[in-house]
N, C-alpha and C positions, 0 to 999 in steps of 0.2 A: 306728358307720353311715358307712360311705362318702362321700365332698362329692359333689355333684352334677356332674357333668362339663356344661361349657356350651360351645356353637359357636355364635358370631355370623357368621354370611353378610352380603355385600352385595349388596344388590338391583341396583347399578349397576356392579359389577367387569365385566360384559361389556361394557358400553361402552371398555374401555381394551384388550380384545383386538386383537391384532395382524389385519391381513386373511388371511392364512394360516391362525392359530390360529380365525378365524371362519367360514373355510370347511371346516375340518376340522371344526368341533361341528357346525355344519349339515349337512353331509354324513352324519356317524356319528348323529345323533338321528333321522335320515330311516330309519335300518335297525330303530328301534324296540330298542336294546338295554336289557337291567339288569343292575346290577352290586349285589356283597355287599361292605364295608367290613369286615374284620376288625380289632380293634385300636383302636376309635373312639375309646376314651377315653385313650389314649394322645398324646403329643406328635405323631408324624406322623400319626398316624390322624384327630385332630381337623383337622390340616391339610389332610387329605385329602376328609373330609367337607367340610370348606367349600370348598374348590375347586371338588367332583364337583356341589354344590348351586349352587352362581353359574354354573358353565357349564351348565348344564341339557342334557346331551347325553345323560343317560339318560333312560329312560321311567319305570324304578322304580329304587328305590335302599334298599338293605335293609342294615339296620344288624344284625350278630349279635354279642351282646352278654349281659355279665352282670349289667350294670346302666345302662339307659336312658341316654340321651343327653340334655340338652335344648337343643334347637334353635331359635335366631330368625334367619329370613332368607327367602329368595325359596324359591320350589318346594316348600314344606313339604307340601304335598299329595302329595308322590310319594316322600317319606322315611317307610321301616318300619322298625321297632323290632321285632327278636325277640329276647327271653332265651331265652337256650339252655344247655344244659350240655356244656362243651367236653368231657367224659368220654362223653360219649354224643349226638355229632352225629348229627342224621336227614338223609337225602336230602331230606325235604319242605321244610327250610327252606333246601335249593341249589335246586331244583328251579325250572325256568323264567330262570335266569339263565346269562348268558353270561360274565360278569367278574368277578373277584376281587381286590381290591388287599387285601393282607394287610400289617399292621402289628403283627402280635401280636407280643410277647418280654418279658423280664424282665431280671433280673440274679440274679446267684445270690444279692448280699446281700437281693436285696428278697426271693427266692423263698424264701429260708432253708437251703436245701441244693443241692449239686451234682444229685442226682437230682430237685428239685424244678423246679429252672430247665430242666434237659433236657424233661422233662414239658412245659413250659409251650413254651419256646420250640422245640422240637424236633417229642415228639408231637401237638401241639394244632395245627401249623402242617401237618404234612405229612397227618393225617389230615385236616384240613379238605381239604385238597385232592385227597385220595382220594376223600371223598364228595362232593365237588362234580364230579370228574370222573363217579362211579357214576350221580348225581342225570340228569347231563344227556348221555348215551350219544351222541347223534346230531349232536352241535351242534360248530363250532368254538369253543373255549373259549379264553379268554385268563386267567391267572394271573401278579399280579405282586408282587413279594415285596420288604418292605423289609430286607434284609440290612446287611452291615457292611464297612467296608472292612477287609484283612485278613484276610477269611475262608478257610479253609483247611482240608479235612476231615484233613489229615496235623498239624497244629500239635498241642503238648503242650498247648496254654491251651484251658480249656476253650470261653471264648466264642468265639473265631474256630474253632477246632475243629467245635463245634456247629455253625456259619453253614454251612461250609463244606459239613458233610454235608447240610443242608438244600437247599442250593444244589444238588449232587449226587442228591440223589433228585427235586426236581421238575424237574431237567434231563431225567432218565429219564422222565418220566411225560409227555412230548412233548405237552404243550399247544400248540396251534397258534401262540400268541404268549404268552412268558413273558417278563419282565422282573425281574433281580436286580439290585438297586440299592444298590450297596455305600458308601452313607453314610459319610460322616468323621462327627468330631464335630458334634453337633446344636445348630444356634444356635434355642434354644427361644425360644417366645413369651411363655411366662411361666415361674417357677419352678415345677420339681417338686415333688411335695408326698413322693415317694419319693426325693429328694436322692442322686440319680445322680453323685458325684464327677467324674467326668472332664467330662461334660455342663455341671454345675453350671462347674467351674472354666474351661469354654471359654466358655461365658455370660459369666462375669466380666470374662475378659481377651479377649477375642474382636476388641476393636478393636486388641489387639497381637499377633493370630495373623495368619499367611498368611490370605487368605480361601480358597485353596485346601485348607484345613485344618478347614474350616468347612460344614457344609451348612445354611443357613436352613431350616425345617420345610417353610416356603412352597414353595420352591425345589424341597424332594423331592415335597412334592405335587402340584405342577405337572410334574415331570417322569415320575413315575409317569402321571399324567392325559395327557399330550402322548403318551406310547409307545403308552398304548394305545387312544387316539382318531384320532390323528395331529394336525399344529400344527406351528407354527413350527419349523423346522430337523430335521424328525425322518424318517429312512429308514424305508422299507417293507420290514420285513426281519420274518420269520415264523420261527417255534422261537424256542429259549432266547439269550439274549443277557446277558453280563454286563455292567454300565454301573458302572466305576470313578467314583471320585466327580468326578473331573473333567471326564466325561462327561454327569454328572447336573447338574454345576454351569451346563454348556453348555446343557443340553437344558433346565432348569428357569427360565432366566433370564427 
């Protein structure tokens, strides 16, 4: 049986927001937006849940999950969880939302094979994006994706090639606003149960690595949120934008 994923958010986080962030959050909240978070049980996904719930910018926050998250923190009444089959997503799960934060992903080792990796990392992400669009045909939609540094559809390597192909496909979907976040090695807040070698190594020696090589998951989440709703240092830019890790670090600082 899988261990429960727990997310603890702070009820006092909003007190530390800059005037620019506070103004952006207030303005966005007035628009009564609803978001979906995919991959809420992973390192980045949990950080996104925490940041979004602390911010309280959305009228409704929906987690589409295979197993529910245990949430402790403010605005819990706005949080909805729906267990879904990612092989058979339904439009009803996405209808009425206008922003998606996607942190779905795995590794070949965790998935068990290249085919299984591609199914989770590529097919699930793009199918979710397609269903999201078809479920909300008359809305300007945002889709923000946790990609990876080195993403390149022309790569001979499975991981960067797959990420690059996902980016290209999302660009072709023409979302009103789409951020492709090319994170570096993740600075995780807790040890992963799936023992991702590169990220656990980065965590172990993070004090020895240049800061630009590591992306704390809290910074990753904050950069996604600011790109979606506005805030400190965020340019108003529609369409699809690739954000390399240096830009992510500035945006999420």
